N, C-alpha and C positions, 0 to 999 in steps of 0.2 A: 546909356539906355537900360542896360541890365540893372544898374544901381537904382535907376528910377522905378523900374518894375518891382524891385525888392522893397523899396520904401513904400510904394503904393499898396503892395500886398500887406505890409505890416500895418499901415494905416487902416486898411479895410478890416483886418482882424481886430484891431483895437476898437474901432467904431462898432463892429458887430458885438464884441464883448460888452461894451458899454450899453448898447441898446438892450441886450439880453438881461444885464444886471438891472437896468431901469424897469424893464417889463416885470422881472421877478419881484422887485420892490412894490410895484403896483399890485401884483398878485397877493403879496403879504398884506397890503393895506385892505384889499378886498376881503380877505379872510377875517381880518380883525373887524372890519365894518359889519360883515355878515353876522359875526358872533354878537356884536353890540346890538344890532337890530333885533335879533331873536330874543336876547335878554330883555330888551325894552318892551317888545311886543308882549311877551309872555308874563311880564311882571305887572301888567294892568288887567286885573281879573274881568272887568266889565267889557273889555274890547280885545281880549286875547283870543288866540285860536283855541277852540274847545279842546279839552283834554282827550275826548274820545276821537277827535280827528287826528291829533298828534299820535295817539297810541296806535292808530291803524295806518299810519303813513308808511308807504313803501319807500319813498324817496322824498327829500326836502331840498328845494332849490331856493336860494336867497340872492336877490340882486339889489345891491345898494344903489340908491339914487338913479333910478331909471329916468332918462330924460324924455319928456313928452312935449309935444308942441301942437297947437291948434285947439279948436273948440268944436265939440260934437264929433268931428272926424279927426282922430288923433294919430300922429306918427310916433312910434315908440322905438327907442333904442337903448340898450343897456348891456352890461356884463355882470355875470354872477358866478356863483359856485353851487354845485349840487353834490349830495351824498345819498347813498341808498343803504338800506338794511342788508346785512349779510348774516351768516350763521353765527358770527362772533362779534357783531356790533355794527357800527356805521362805517361805510367805506371811506377810503381816501377821497378828497374832494376832486371833482371834475369841473373844469372851467368852461363856461358857455357864454354865448351871445344871444340876445333876443332882439329880433327885428320884426317889423311889420306894422300894420295899422289896425286900430280898434275903433269901433263905433260906440260912443257913449259920452257921458258928461266929462269933459276934461277942462282944466284950467290952463290956459296957454302959458308955455314957457317954464313951468315948474318942474322940479325934480321929485320923484317919488321912489320909495323903497318898495320892492316887490317880493312876495313870498309865494311859491308854488308848492302845494302839497299833492304829491302823486299818490293816489289811494289804492290803485288796483294793479294786479300783475300785468294786465294789458298796457296800462299807462306806463308802467316801469319798462316794459319791453320797447315801447316807442321811444322812451328817453335813451335807452341803450343803443339806439340806432344812429346816434350822433346828430340826427336832424329830424324834427317832426313839427307839425303845424297844429297849434291849439284850435280846437273846434272842428278840425277835419280829420287828422290822423288820431287825435285823442280828444274825447269830449271834455269840455272845460266849463266851469261855472263859478260864479262869485261865491266864495266860501262864507259860512256863518261865523259870527264872532260871539265872544262871551264864553264862559266856562261850560255852559250847557248847550249842547248841540241839538236839543229836542225841537227847537224852532225851525230847523232846517227842513226844506221841502224834500220830497222823495226824489225830485229831479236833480236837486243839488247833491244829494247823497249818492245818486247813481253815477255822477260824473267821475271820470277817471282822474281829472286834475281839478283841484280847488285853487282859486287864485285870490290873492289879497294884495292890497296896496296901502301904504302909509304915506300921507302927504300932509305937511304942516301939522304934524301931531295927530292927525285923524287917521285911524286904521279901520279899513272896511273891505268887504269883498268887492272885487272889480272884475269886469269882463275883459278878457284878453283874446277873444276869438279872432283868429286871423294872424296872430303873432307866430313867428317861427323861431324855434330854439335850435341853435347850432353849436356843435363843439367848437371851442376856441383853441385851435391847434397851436397857435403861437404861444399863448399863455401856458398851455399844458407843457410844451417843450421848455419854456423858460423856467417853470416852477420845478419840474421833475428832472430837468437836464437831459431828457430824451423824449421821444415821441411815444405816446400810449394811446390806444383807442379808448373811446368813451366806455365801451363795454368792459374792457379789462380793468379800468379804474373803478367803475361803479359796482362791478361784481366782486370786488375785494381781492383781485389778483395782484394789486399794487400796494405795497406797504405804505401807510400814511407817514409822511415826514413829520419830524418833531414840530415844525412850524404849523402843521395843520391840527395838532392835538387839541389846542384850546377850543377851536370851533367844534370839533367832533365831541368833545366832552360836554359842551353846552347843548348840542343836539341830543345827546344821550340823556341829559338832565331832564329835558322836556318831553322826550319820546324814548323812554327806556326800552332797551332790548329785553324781550321776555327771557327769563332764566329757566332753563330746563334742569330738573333735579332727577338724579338716577333713582330708579325704584329700589326700595330696600329688598335685600335678598330674603326669600321666604324662609321662615323658621321651620325646621323639620318637625313633622308631627310625631307623636309618641308611637304611633303604629309603625312609622317608617324607621324608627330608631332601632339599631341592632340590639338584640337581646344579649345581656351580659349575665344572665342568671347562672349561678354556680352549679355545676353538676355535682350530684351526690358523690361523696368520697368513697372509694372502694374500701371494703372492710379489711382491716389489718389481718394478716395471716396469724392463725392461732399457734401458739407454741405447744409442742408435744413433750410430755414428761414420762419418765419411766414408771412413775407411780400411778399413772392413769391407765386403768385396765382397758378402757375403750380404745386407746391408741397404742397400746403396747404391742411389740412385735411378738411372733410365736415363741421366739427364744426367751423373751422376757417373761412370757406367760408361764413357761416351763419352770423358770427360776422362782416365780411367785408361788407356784404350787409346791 
């Protein structure tokens, strides 16, 4: 009986390790796919996310191949990765799940890639809470496409989250109101080897593993981190400079001679007479 328990425990450990390894491999595939999707989207000037939108992004979430079903009323499910701006660049990736229903034109049974641009500090705070609902907790709108964002409406630009979808090569803004974003705890643990909160990862408190660097470099390429330059030290003005003018030299002491009547002692004067 004891031997059976030991063998059973060993089998369970082996299976758990195999599942964790399989899940991490899936995480790596998701990171690679997210990088490829962003490169493909941004390399098409006429249908890319506008530069002004990318430059102002607080966080970027990419979800490869979100599965959708239905027509008019759609059920959505997918997994993705998110990263947020920090003082030193883009944070390590956080893994999330998106679930919920959206109302709009949907083609049944197709897979779509999804991109969320979080544009405001309030939207970022909702994302850091590990769970939030688009359209309720954070306002969301279909984002404009093309290099120029001037055609975007004021309502769109006031939205906390802009949403985009690419399906069958077509990239456009899409409504995701009603969808819920949750942290994927299991994928986070599989990728990092331990549990981290959404907030700690996206705030930059967790170092980005080497496997995440290609994605973060791609995000930095299209949404560069503003560089701060130290102000040059002020040049001291002439009035503030210390004076180094030479003081006049003291006159050298004159030598006295016995032949000079003006400086001769009384005894010398007597001899002169």
